[in-house]
N, CA, C and O atoms as a MOPAC input file, in Angstrom:
PM7 MOZYME 1SCF
protein

 N    -14.96100 1   -33.12900 1   -15.07200 1
 C    -15.13600 1   -31.67000 1   -15.53700 1
 C    -14.20600 1   -31.58700 1   -17.02900 1
 O    -13.01900 1   -31.90500 1   -17.10200 1
 N    -14.82200 1   -31.22000 1   -17.86800 1
 C    -14.43300 1   -30.96000 1   -19.28100 1
 C    -13.37000 1   -29.95400 1   -19.12300 1
 O    -13.47900 1   -29.21700 1   -18.14300 1
 N    -12.16100 1   -29.75100 1   -20.06300 1
 C    -11.25500 1   -28.99900 1   -19.81600 1
 C    -11.91000 1   -27.25200 1   -19.96200 1
 O    -11.50100 1   -26.43600 1   -19.13500 1
 N    -12.46800 1   -27.00000 1   -20.56300 1
 C    -12.92900 1   -25.57700 1   -21.20400 1
 C    -13.91700 1   -25.30200 1   -19.91300 1
 O    -13.90900 1   -24.16600 1   -19.43800 1
 N    -14.60300 1   -26.11300 1   -19.44500 1
 C    -15.43700 1   -25.64700 1   -18.20100 1
 C    -14.70700 1   -25.81000 1   -16.82500 1
 O    -15.12300 1   -25.29100 1   -15.78900 1
 N    -13.79400 1   -26.43200 1   -16.89600 1
 C    -12.79100 1   -26.40600 1   -15.50000 1
 C    -11.95700 1   -24.96000 1   -15.54000 1
 O    -11.65300 1   -24.32100 1   -14.53300 1
 N    -11.58800 1   -24.50000 1   -17.20100 1
 C    -10.94200 1   -23.04900 1   -16.91200 1
 C    -11.83200 1   -22.06000 1   -16.69700 1
 O    -11.48600 1   -21.09200 1   -16.02000 1
 N    -13.30900 1   -22.15400 1   -17.31700 1
 C    -14.21600 1   -21.37000 1   -16.90500 1
 C    -14.33000 1   -21.20900 1   -15.50800 1
 O    -14.34600 1   -20.08800 1   -15.00000 1
 N    -14.40300 1   -22.15900 1   -14.90900 1
 C    -14.89800 1   -22.26900 1   -13.20100 1
 C    -13.58500 1   -21.67400 1   -12.55700 1
 O    -13.66600 1   -20.81000 1   -11.68500 1
 N    -12.37600 1   -22.15700 1   -13.00900 1
 C    -11.28100 1   -21.26900 1   -12.14000 1
 C    -10.80700 1   -19.90600 1   -12.43400 1
 O    -10.07500 1   -19.26100 1   -11.68400 1
 N    -11.40500 1   -19.38200 1   -13.90900 1
 C    -11.58800 1   -18.06100 1   -14.16500 1
 C    -12.52700 1   -17.35900 1   -13.03400 1
 O    -12.19300 1   -16.47700 1   -12.24200 1
 N    -13.52300 1   -17.85700 1   -13.14700 1
 C    -14.84600 1   -17.48200 1   -12.00700 1
 C    -14.37400 1   -17.27100 1   -10.61200 1
 O    -14.58700 1   -16.26500 1    -9.93600 1
 N    -13.70400 1   -18.34300 1   -10.25400 1
 C    -13.17000 1   -18.20300 1    -8.67600 1
 C    -12.27700 1   -17.36800 1    -8.29800 1
 O    -12.39200 1   -16.87900 1    -7.17400 1
 N    -11.33900 1   -17.05500 1    -9.01100 1
 C    -10.16200 1   -16.30400 1    -9.08500 1
 C    -11.12600 1   -14.65700 1    -9.38900 1
 O    -11.00000 1   -13.85800 1    -8.46000 1
 N    -11.69700 1   -14.34800 1   -10.15500 1
 C    -12.32900 1   -13.45900 1   -10.05600 1
 C    -13.22500 1   -12.82900 1    -8.98200 1
 O    -13.42600 1   -11.62900 1    -8.79000 1
 N    -13.81600 1   -14.08100 1    -8.19700 1
 C    -14.79100 1   -13.67200 1    -7.20000 1
 C    -13.87900 1   -13.37400 1    -5.73400 1
 O    -14.36700 1   -12.70000 1    -4.82600 1
 N    -12.34700 1   -14.04000 1    -5.63900 1
 C    -11.79300 1   -14.04600 1    -4.71600 1
 C    -11.01700 1   -12.67100 1    -4.86900 1
 O    -10.88200 1   -11.90300 1    -3.91600 1
 N    -10.45300 1   -12.38200 1    -6.30400 1
 C     -9.87500 1   -11.10800 1    -6.02300 1
 C    -10.65200 1    -9.72900 1    -6.11900 1
 O    -10.12900 1    -8.64000 1    -5.88100 1
 N    -12.06200 1    -9.93500 1    -6.52400 1
 C    -12.92800 1    -8.83700 1    -6.58600 1
 C    -13.01100 1    -8.71100 1    -4.69400 1
 O    -12.83900 1    -7.65300 1    -4.09000 1
 N    -13.29500 1    -9.98800 1    -4.06400 1
 C    -13.93000 1    -9.94800 1    -2.59800 1
 C    -12.51300 1    -9.74500 1    -1.67900 1
 O    -12.56200 1    -9.68500 1    -0.45000 1
 N    -11.35700 1    -9.65500 1    -2.37600 1
 C    -10.21800 1    -9.60000 1    -1.42100 1
 C    -10.13800 1    -8.45900 1    -0.54100 1
 O     -9.60600 1    -8.55000 1     0.56500 1
 N    -10.75400 1    -7.15200 1    -1.07900 1
 C    -10.88800 1    -5.93000 1    -0.33400 1
 C    -12.22700 1    -5.36200 1    -0.08000 1
 O    -12.45700 1    -4.18100 1     0.18000 1
 N    -13.23000 1    -6.47700 1    -0.19700 1
 C    -14.52000 1    -5.99200 1     0.24000 1
 C    -14.46500 1    -5.35300 1     1.33700 1
 O    -13.80800 1    -5.78900 1     2.28200 1
 N    -15.15500 1    -4.19200 1     1.39800 1
 C    -15.38400 1    -3.19500 1     2.67900 1
 C    -14.41300 1    -2.42000 1     2.96800 1
 O    -14.54900 1    -1.75900 1     3.99700 1
 N    -13.33300 1    -2.27700 1     2.29000 1
 C    -12.50100 1    -1.59100 1     2.24200 1
 C    -12.46600 1    -0.27400 1     1.48800 1
 O    -12.99000 1    -0.20000 1     0.37600 1
 N    -11.94100 1     0.64300 1     1.98300 1
 C    -11.90700 1     2.05900 1     1.07200 1
 C    -10.71100 1     1.78100 1     0.35800 1
 O     -9.70500 1     1.31200 1     0.88900 1
 N    -10.85500 1     2.16400 1    -1.25300 1
 C     -9.55900 1     2.14000 1    -1.96200 1
 C     -9.60300 1     3.32300 1    -2.51600 1
 O    -10.47300 1     4.19200 1    -2.58400 1
 N     -8.30500 1     3.20300 1    -2.98100 1
 C     -7.82900 1     4.33700 1    -3.88100 1
 C     -8.11300 1     4.09800 1    -5.23500 1
 O     -7.82600 1     2.97900 1    -5.66000 1
 N     -8.62600 1     4.93200 1    -6.02000 1
 C     -9.33400 1     4.46200 1    -7.23400 1
 C     -8.39100 1     4.93400 1    -8.41100 1
 O     -8.12100 1     4.27500 1    -9.41500 1
 N     -7.83800 1     6.49600 1    -8.02400 1
 C     -7.28400 1     7.43900 1    -9.00400 1
 C     -6.52300 1     8.59100 1    -8.02800 1
 O     -6.81400 1     9.14700 1    -6.96900 1
 N     -5.34500 1     8.64400 1    -9.00500 1
 C     -4.65300 1     9.98500 1    -8.10100 1
 C     -3.95800 1    10.90500 1    -9.21100 1
 O     -3.26300 1    10.27200 1   -10.00500 1
 N     -4.00900 1    11.96300 1    -9.35900 1
 C     -3.22700 1    13.14000 1    -9.86300 1
 C     -2.43000 1    13.94700 1    -9.39600 1
 O     -2.69200 1    14.58200 1    -8.37400 1
 N     -1.31900 1    14.07200 1   -10.04800 1
 C     -0.28200 1    14.77300 1    -8.64100 1
 C      0.10500 1    16.08600 1    -9.97600 1
 O      0.11000 1    15.96600 1   -11.20100 1
 N      0.42500 1    17.40100 1    -9.01500 1
 C      1.22800 1    18.55400 1    -9.74500 1
 C      2.06300 1    18.62000 1    -8.69100 1
 O      1.73000 1    18.59300 1    -7.50600 1
 N      3.36000 1    18.72500 1    -9.21600 1
 C      4.62200 1    18.79300 1    -8.40600 1
 C      5.36400 1    19.92000 1    -9.31800 1
 O      5.38400 1    20.03400 1   -10.54400 1
 N      5.96900 1    20.71600 1    -8.30100 1
 C      6.60600 1    21.96700 1    -8.96700 1
 C      8.47800 1    21.73000 1    -8.83300 1
 O      8.93600 1    20.71700 1    -8.30300 1
 N      9.17700 1    22.59700 1    -9.28100 1
 C     10.42900 1    22.22300 1    -9.16200 1
 C     11.25000 1    22.05800 1    -8.06300 1
 O     12.43000 1    21.71700 1    -8.14000 1
 N     10.44200 1    22.37600 1    -6.68700 1
 C     10.93700 1    22.28400 1    -5.35100 1
 C     10.57900 1    21.17700 1    -4.83300 1
 O     10.77100 1    21.08100 1    -3.62100 1
 N      9.95400 1    19.99400 1    -5.55300 1
 C      9.54500 1    18.80600 1    -5.36300 1
 C      8.28200 1    18.94800 1    -4.14100 1
 O      8.16500 1    18.26300 1    -3.12400 1
 N      7.60600 1    19.81100 1    -4.50800 1
 C      6.51900 1    19.97500 1    -3.36400 1
 C      5.00500 1    19.80100 1    -4.36000 1
 O      4.75200 1    20.43200 1    -5.38600 1
 N      4.25300 1    18.88800 1    -3.77700 1
 C      3.35700 1    18.47800 1    -4.77500 1
 C      1.73200 1    18.65300 1    -4.03800 1
 O      1.51700 1    18.55800 1    -2.83000 1
 N      0.77100 1    18.90700 1    -5.02100 1
 C     -0.44100 1    18.58800 1    -5.00800 1
 C     -1.17200 1    17.54500 1    -5.05800 1
 O     -0.87600 1    17.08800 1    -6.16200 1
 N     -2.00500 1    16.79000 1    -4.56300 1
 C     -2.57900 1    15.60700 1    -4.96900 1
 C     -3.68700 1    15.34700 1    -4.69300 1
 O     -4.12900 1    15.25200 1    -3.54800 1
 N     -4.55800 1    15.12800 1    -6.17000 1
 C     -5.94600 1    15.06100 1    -6.04100 1
 C     -6.52200 1    13.36600 1    -6.08100 1
 O     -6.64600 1    12.79200 1    -7.16300 1
 N     -6.81600 1    12.73900 1    -4.87400 1
 C     -7.08100 1    11.40400 1    -4.65800 1
 C     -8.69800 1    11.12300 1    -4.83300 1
 O     -9.56600 1    11.76400 1    -4.24100 1
 N     -8.91400 1    10.14600 1    -5.67000 1
 C    -10.34100 1     9.45600 1    -5.51900 1
 C    -10.44500 1     8.21600 1    -5.17300 1
 O     -9.92000 1     7.22500 1    -5.68200 1
 N    -11.39000 1     8.33700 1    -3.97000 1
 C    -11.47500 1     7.20300 1    -2.99100 1
 C    -13.12300 1     6.55400 1    -3.23300 1
 O    -14.04800 1     7.28600 1    -3.58500 1
 N    -13.27100 1     5.22400 1    -3.00300 1
 C    -14.31500 1     4.71700 1    -3.39500 1
 C    -14.21600 1     3.83600 1    -1.81700 1
 O    -13.29400 1     3.41400 1    -1.11900 1
 N    -15.62300 1     3.84600 1    -1.74000 1
 C    -16.09200 1     2.81600 1    -0.41800 1
 C    -17.69100 1     3.03900 1    -0.22500 1
 O    -18.34100 1     4.03700 1    -0.53900 1
 N    -18.07200 1     2.02800 1     0.28000 1
 C    -19.60000 1     1.96400 1     0.21900 1
 C    -19.79900 1     2.36400 1     1.96300 1
 O    -19.89300 1     1.58000 1     2.90800 1
 N    -19.82000 1     3.87300 1     1.96500 1
 C    -20.01200 1     4.52900 1     3.05600 1
 C    -21.55900 1     4.27100 1     3.57000 1
 O    -22.55400 1     4.50500 1     2.88500 1
 N    -21.56400 1     3.70900 1     4.99100 1
 C    -22.86100 1     3.30900 1     5.52000 1
 C    -23.53000 1     4.46500 1     6.43000 1
 O    -24.60900 1     4.25300 1     6.98200 1
 N    -22.84200 1     5.70700 1     6.56700 1
 C    -22.96200 1     6.31000 1     7.51000 1
 C    -22.02800 1     6.48500 1     8.88600 1
 O    -21.14300 1     5.63300 1     8.80500 1
 N    -21.90000 1     7.15800 1     9.96000 1
 C    -21.07100 1     7.59700 1    10.94300 1
 C    -20.28100 1     6.18100 1    11.51800 1
 O    -19.14300 1     6.11600 1    11.98400 1
 N    -21.24900 1     5.09700 1    11.33000 1
 C    -20.46800 1     4.10200 1    11.78600 1
 C    -19.31300 1     3.28200 1    11.05300 1
 O    -18.38200 1     2.68900 1    11.59700 1
 N    -19.59500 1     3.38900 1     9.66300 1
 C    -18.60900 1     2.87400 1     8.53700 1
 C    -18.67900 1     3.80300 1     7.49300 1
 O    -19.62600 1     4.14700 1     6.78700 1
 N    -17.11200 1     4.26300 1     7.53200 1
 C    -17.22200 1     5.32700 1     6.46800 1
 C    -15.69800 1     5.39300 1     5.94400 1
 O    -14.95200 1     4.68600 1     6.62100 1
 N    -15.16300 1     5.98300 1     5.04300 1
 C    -13.89300 1     5.98400 1     4.42100 1
 C    -13.68600 1     7.67600 1     4.99700 1
 O    -14.20500 1     8.74400 1     4.67400 1
 N    -12.58200 1     7.24100 1     6.07000 1
 C    -12.04700 1     8.46600 1     6.82900 1
 C    -10.61700 1     8.79600 1     6.82000 1
 O    -10.02400 1     9.29700 1     7.77600 1
 N    -10.06500 1     8.46900 1     5.61900 1
 C     -8.82900 1     8.99100 1     5.34300 1
 C     -7.92100 1     8.28200 1     4.62400 1
 O     -8.30700 1     7.12200 1     4.47600 1
 N     -6.72800 1     8.53500 1     4.04600 1
 C     -5.77900 1     8.17200 1     3.21200 1
 C     -4.52900 1     8.70100 1     3.40600 1
 O     -4.48600 1     9.81100 1     3.93500 1
 N     -3.44300 1     8.13200 1     3.08200 1
 C     -1.80300 1     8.31800 1     3.63600 1
 C     -1.12600 1     8.30900 1     2.36200 1
 O     -1.47300 1     7.61000 1     1.41000 1
 N     -0.15300 1     9.10400 1     2.37400 1
 C      0.78200 1     8.91000 1     1.15400 1
 C      2.03000 1     8.46500 1     1.72200 1
 O      2.23400 1     9.05100 1     2.78600 1
 N      3.15800 1     7.45800 1     1.34400 1
 C      3.99400 1     6.82500 1     1.61200 1
 C      5.32400 1     6.80000 1     0.34400 1
 O      5.11200 1     6.78000 1    -0.86900 1
 N      6.61800 1     6.80600 1     0.97400 1
 C      7.65300 1     6.72800 1     0.00500 1
 C      7.30800 1     5.01500 1    -0.20700 1
 O      6.64600 1     4.26100 1     0.50600 1
 N      8.09300 1     4.74100 1    -1.57100 1
 C      7.86300 1     3.12300 1    -1.58600 1
 C      8.76100 1     2.27800 1    -0.55200 1
 O      8.86100 1     1.05700 1    -0.67600 1
 N      9.31400 1     2.88300 1     0.32100 1
 C      9.94700 1     2.01200 1     1.33900 1
 C      9.10500 1     2.28700 1     3.02700 1
 O      9.50000 1     1.87500 1     4.11800 1
 N      8.23500 1     2.86700 1     2.81300 1
 C      7.01400 1     3.15300 1     3.65500 1
 C      7.33700 1     4.38800 1     4.26900 1
 O      6.64000 1     4.36900 1     5.28300 1
 N      7.94000 1     5.39600 1     4.26700 1
 C      7.93500 1     6.44800 1     5.12500 1
 C      6.74000 1     7.54300 1     4.60800 1
 O      6.58800 1     8.02800 1     3.48600 1
 N      5.89800 1     7.76200 1     5.93400 1
 C      4.99000 1     8.40500 1     5.65000 1
 C      5.23500 1     9.97600 1     5.49800 1
 O      5.78600 1    10.72300 1     6.30600 1
 N      4.66200 1    10.29500 1     4.20600 1
 C      4.75400 1    11.64100 1     3.34200 1
 C      3.63800 1    12.90800 1     4.00400 1
 O      3.81300 1    14.04700 1     4.43600 1
 N      2.62800 1    12.15400 1     3.84300 1
 C      1.49600 1    12.94600 1     4.12900 1
 C     -0.04100 1    11.99700 1     4.42100 1
 O     -0.23700 1    10.95100 1     3.80200 1
 N     -1.14000 1    12.58900 1     5.53300 1
 C     -2.27400 1    12.07400 1     5.41900 1
 C     -3.33000 1    13.04000 1     5.62900 1
 O     -3.28600 1    14.13700 1     6.18700 1
 N     -4.41700 1    12.34500 1     5.00500 1
 C     -5.66100 1    13.24900 1     4.87000 1
 C     -6.65000 1    12.73200 1     5.57600 1
 O     -7.10700 1    11.61700 1     5.32200 1
 N     -7.14300 1    13.59100 1     6.67000 1
 C     -8.31500 1    13.03000 1     7.45200 1
 C     -9.57000 1    13.53500 1     6.67600 1
 O     -9.57000 1    14.71600 1     6.32800 1
 N    -10.85700 1    12.58500 1     6.31100 1
 C    -11.70500 1    12.64400 1     6.01300 1
 C    -12.79000 1    12.48500 1     7.45300 1
 O    -12.86500 1    11.44200 1     8.10300 1
 N    -13.59400 1    13.77100 1     7.76900 1
 C    -14.14900 1    14.08400 1     8.58600 1
 C    -15.75800 1    13.67700 1     8.85200 1
 O    -16.43200 1    13.92900 1     9.85000 1
 N    -16.14000 1    12.98200 1     7.65500 1
 C    -17.93100 1    12.88700 1     7.47400 1
 C    -17.61000 1    11.70800 1     6.41400 1
 O    -16.68100 1    11.45500 1     5.64700 1
 N    -18.71000 1    11.18100 1     6.72100 1
 C    -19.15100 1    10.00800 1     5.73700 1
 C    -19.88300 1    10.84400 1     4.20300 1
 O    -20.65000 1    11.80000 1     4.08800 1
 N    -19.19500 1     9.92500 1     3.17800 1
 C    -19.73000 1    10.45900 1     1.78200 1
 C    -20.92300 1     9.28600 1     1.24700 1
 O    -20.62300 1     8.63700 1     0.24500 1
 N    -21.98400 1     9.07600 1     1.77400 1
 C    -22.97300 1     8.08200 1     1.51200 1
 C    -23.43300 1     8.40500 1    -0.02300 1
 O    -23.10000 1     7.65800 1    -0.94300 1
 N    -23.94600 1     9.16300 1    -0.15500 1
 C    -24.37700 1     9.61900 1    -1.63000 1
 C    -23.28300 1    10.34900 1    -2.46500 1
 O    -23.71600 1    11.07100 1    -3.36300 1
 N    -22.08500 1    10.28300 1    -2.32600 1
 C    -20.95200 1    10.97700 1    -3.36900 1
 C    -19.81000 1     9.46200 1    -3.38300 1
 O    -18.93900 1     9.21600 1    -2.54900 1
 N    -20.11800 1     8.77600 1    -4.39500 1
 C    -19.32400 1     7.70000 1    -4.67600 1
 C    -18.72900 1     7.52800 1    -5.87100 1
 O    -19.63900 1     7.43000 1    -6.69400 1
 N    -17.71600 1     7.44200 1    -6.38400 1
 C    -16.39900 1     7.37700 1    -5.68100 1
 C    -16.50900 1     9.11400 1    -5.59700 1
 O    -17.36100 1     9.69900 1    -6.26500 1
 N    -15.51900 1     9.88100 1    -4.67200 1
 C    -15.41300 1    10.90300 1    -4.26600 1
 C    -13.71000 1    11.70900 1    -4.39000 1
 O    -12.70000 1    11.06100 1    -4.11700 1
 N    -13.68000 1    12.43900 1    -4.61200 1
 C    -12.11100 1    13.21900 1    -4.79800 1
 C    -11.83600 1    14.39200 1    -3.69900 1
 O    -12.65000 1    15.31500 1    -3.70000 1
 N    -11.02400 1    14.43000 1    -2.99100 1
 C    -10.49300 1    15.38000 1    -2.14000 1
 C     -8.93800 1    15.49400 1    -2.39000 1
 O     -8.34500 1    14.46400 1    -2.71100 1
 N     -8.30500 1    16.56300 1    -2.27700 1
 C     -6.92800 1    16.96700 1    -2.38400 1
 C     -6.17100 1    17.21300 1    -1.08200 1
 O     -6.52400 1    17.50300 1     0.06100 1
 N     -5.24900 1    17.03900 1    -1.55100 1
 C     -3.98400 1    17.35800 1    -0.28800 1
 C     -2.84700 1    18.36000 1    -1.16600 1
 O     -2.75500 1    18.16800 1    -2.37800 1
 N     -2.02700 1    19.38600 1    -0.53400 1
 C     -1.01700 1    20.29500 1    -0.96000 1
 C     -0.01900 1    20.38800 1    -0.16300 1
 O     -0.04200 1    20.09900 1     1.03300 1
 N      0.96100 1    20.81800 1    -0.81700 1
 C      2.26200 1    21.01600 1     0.22700 1
 C      2.85500 1    19.73800 1     0.57500 1
 O      3.37700 1    19.85400 1     1.68400 1
 N      2.99700 1    18.59800 1     0.11600 1
 C      3.69300 1    17.46700 1     0.25300 1
 C      4.65500 1    17.54400 1    -0.33500 1
 O      4.65100 1    17.77300 1    -1.54500 1
 N      5.87200 1    17.35200 1     0.44900 1
 C      7.56200 1    17.61600 1    -0.15400 1
 C      7.73400 1    16.38000 1    -0.29900 1
 O      7.36500 1    15.57800 1     0.56000 1
 N      8.38600 1    15.99000 1    -1.53300 1
 C      9.01500 1    14.46300 1    -1.82800 1
 C     10.69900 1    14.50300 1    -1.71300 1
 O     11.55900 1    15.06900 1    -2.38900 1
 N     10.73700 1    13.85000 1    -0.82900 1
 C     12.28600 1    13.87000 1    -0.64400 1
 C     13.04200 1    13.08600 1    -2.21200 1
 O     12.54200 1    12.31900 1    -3.03500 1
 N     14.04900 1    13.53200 1    -2.14000 1
 C     14.87800 1    13.62300 1    -3.56800 1
 C     15.17100 1    12.43800 1    -4.22400 1
 O     15.21300 1    12.44400 1    -5.45400 1
 N     15.38200 1    11.41900 1    -3.59700 1
 C     15.55200 1     9.96700 1    -3.91900 1
 C     14.49100 1     9.13200 1    -4.36000 1
 O     14.59000 1     7.93300 1    -4.62000 1
 N     13.13700 1    10.06200 1    -4.45100 1
 C     11.99500 1     9.32700 1    -4.49800 1
 C     11.21700 1     9.65600 1    -5.77900 1
 O     10.86700 1    10.80200 1    -6.05900 1
 N     11.04200 1     8.89500 1    -6.31600 1
 C     10.46900 1     9.23600 1    -8.10800 1
 C      8.74700 1     8.29000 1    -7.95800 1
 O      8.03900 1     8.38000 1    -8.96100 1
 N      8.36300 1     7.73000 1    -7.14800 1
 C      7.31600 1     7.26900 1    -7.23300 1
 C      6.92000 1     7.30700 1    -5.65600 1
 O      7.78000 1     7.29200 1    -4.77500 1
 N      5.15700 1     7.37300 1    -5.32800 1
 C      4.68900 1     7.44000 1    -4.03700 1
 C      3.42800 1     6.18300 1    -3.93400 1
 O      2.81000 1     5.68100 1    -4.87300 1
 N      3.32800 1     5.95300 1    -2.77000 1
 C      2.19200 1     4.95500 1    -2.48000 1
 C      1.10800 1     5.76000 1    -1.91500 1
 O      1.27100 1     6.78100 1    -1.24800 1
 N     -0.07400 1     5.19500 1    -2.24900 1
 C     -1.29300 1     5.62900 1    -1.76500 1
 C     -2.17100 1     4.51000 1    -0.77300 1
 O     -2.21800 1     3.34100 1    -1.15700 1
 N     -2.67900 1     4.79900 1     0.17000 1
 C     -3.42300 1     4.08100 1     0.84100 1
 C     -5.04800 1     4.37400 1     1.71000 1
 O     -4.94600 1     4.77000 1     2.87100 1
 N     -5.91000 1     4.25600 1     1.36700 1
 C     -6.83000 1     4.55500 1     1.83100 1
 C     -7.44400 1     3.67700 1     3.35000 1
 O     -6.90900 1     2.68600 1     3.84600 1
 N     -8.62900 1     4.34500 1     3.83300 1
 C     -8.51200 1     3.97700 1     5.30100 1
 C    -10.29100 1     4.32300 1     5.70900 1
 O    -10.83100 1     5.40300 1     5.46600 1
 N    -10.92800 1     3.21900 1     6.31700 1
 C    -12.03200 1     3.40000 1     6.61000 1
 C    -12.26900 1     3.04000 1     8.23900 1
 O    -11.35400 1     2.45900 1     8.82200 1
 N    -13.44400 1     3.36800 1     8.94100 1
 C    -13.55600 1     3.30000 1    10.17000 1
 C    -13.66600 1     1.93000 1    10.79300 1
 O    -13.47100 1     1.65100 1    11.97600 1
 N    -13.97700 1     1.19300 1     9.90000 1
 C    -14.04300 1    -0.15400 1    10.46600 1
 C    -12.78600 1    -1.06300 1    10.32300 1
 O    -12.31400 1    -1.62500 1    11.31100 1
 N    -12.20400 1    -1.21200 1     8.96800 1
 C    -11.69500 1    -1.86900 1     8.45600 1
 C     -9.75800 1    -1.40300 1     8.46000 1
 O     -8.83900 1    -2.00000 1     7.89900 1
 N     -9.71800 1    -0.19300 1     9.28500 1
 C     -8.52900 1     0.67000 1     9.09500 1
 C     -7.87700 1     0.79300 1     7.86900 1
 O     -8.59200 1     1.16200 1     6.93700 1
 N     -6.64900 1     0.56700 1     7.62000 1
 C     -5.86200 1     1.08100 1     6.42100 1
 C     -5.79200 1    -0.52000 1     5.50100 1
 O     -5.32100 1    -1.63500 1     5.72300 1
 N     -6.52700 1     0.12100 1     4.42300 1
 C     -6.65200 1    -1.02100 1     3.15100 1
 C     -5.09300 1    -1.60200 1     2.99500 1
 O     -4.07300 1    -1.16500 1     3.52900 1
 N     -5.22100 1    -2.53900 1     2.24300 1
 C     -4.48500 1    -3.84800 1     2.04400 1
 C     -3.94600 1    -3.08000 1     0.97700 1
 O     -2.76300 1    -2.74900 1     1.05200 1
 N     -4.87900 1    -2.62400 1    -0.36300 1
 C     -4.47600 1    -2.29900 1    -1.79900 1
 C     -3.68400 1    -1.23700 1    -1.72200 1
 O     -4.01300 1    -0.42400 1    -0.85800 1
 N     -2.39000 1    -0.89600 1    -2.59100 1
 C     -1.66300 1    -0.08000 1    -2.60400 1
 C     -1.92700 1     0.61500 1    -4.14400 1
 O     -1.88600 1    -0.14700 1    -5.11100 1
 N     -2.18800 1     2.01800 1    -4.35600 1
 C     -2.17100 1     2.60700 1    -5.31200 1
 C     -0.61800 1     3.53600 1    -5.62900 1
 O     -0.19300 1     4.43500 1    -4.90300 1
 N     -0.09000 1     3.12700 1    -6.64800 1
 C      1.30300 1     3.64900 1    -6.90100 1
 C      1.44000 1     4.54400 1    -8.30400 1
 O      1.19500 1     4.15200 1    -9.44500 1
 N      1.86500 1     5.75400 1    -7.91700 1
 C      2.15600 1     6.51200 1    -9.25200 1
 C      3.46500 1     6.81600 1    -9.32500 1
 O      4.17300 1     6.62500 1    -8.33600 1
 N      4.13300 1     7.46900 1   -10.80400 1
 C      5.26700 1     7.73700 1   -10.87100 1
 C      5.24200 1     9.48800 1   -10.93800 1
 O      4.34800 1    10.03900 1   -11.58000 1
 N      6.22700 1    10.24200 1   -10.26900 1
 C      5.85900 1    11.78500 1   -10.31900 1
 C      6.69700 1    12.19900 1   -11.22200 1
 O      7.73200 1    11.57100 1   -11.44600 1
 N      6.39000 1    13.26300 1   -11.84200 1
 C      7.37500 1    14.08000 1   -12.76700 1
 C      7.27400 1    15.43800 1   -12.16100 1
 O      6.26600 1    15.92400 1   -11.64900 1
 N      8.61900 1    16.06900 1   -12.30400 1
 C      8.51900 1    17.72000 1   -11.76500 1
 C      8.95400 1    18.65500 1   -12.61700 1
 O      9.88800 1    18.55500 1   -13.41300 1
 N      8.13100 1    19.71600 1   -12.39500 1
 C      8.30400 1    20.70800 1   -13.44000 1
 C      9.44800 1    21.52300 1   -13.47900 1
 O      9.75900 1    21.95700 1   -12.37000 1
 N     10.20500 1    21.88000 1   -14.45600 1
 C     11.74900 1    22.46500 1   -14.44300 1
 C     11.33200 1    23.63000 1   -15.26000 1
 O     10.84600 1    23.73200 1   -16.38600 1
 N     11.72600 1    24.60600 1   -14.20100 1
 C     11.52200 1    26.11100 1   -14.60700 1
 C     13.25000 1    26.73700 1   -14.93400 1
 O     13.42900 1    27.90500 1   -15.27900 1

């Protein structure tokens, strides 16, 4: 195999496996945060998942500290077959003083918690 052909082949294999790594899992695609001076935040979380109906759908997401402490959970009560990706919010999440980043993970009714993490750095308004 010619060197450039081998590089193209390896690139395609890498792309295939990286995109299929999370196949079927619910994924956090975007997060926006509004945090106040008391370190209480509201998060708008965008999830994507190939919801199929009640048998297989994105059914929630969690917020963790970088060390794995659960800070909050949003349960999604129904499938979003015709609304992809979709955004839902959670309010009143208190962030510990030592934490400046939080980790999000989506979950679905078949695969459970996604292996992919979405991390954001927080800023707190000072009044």
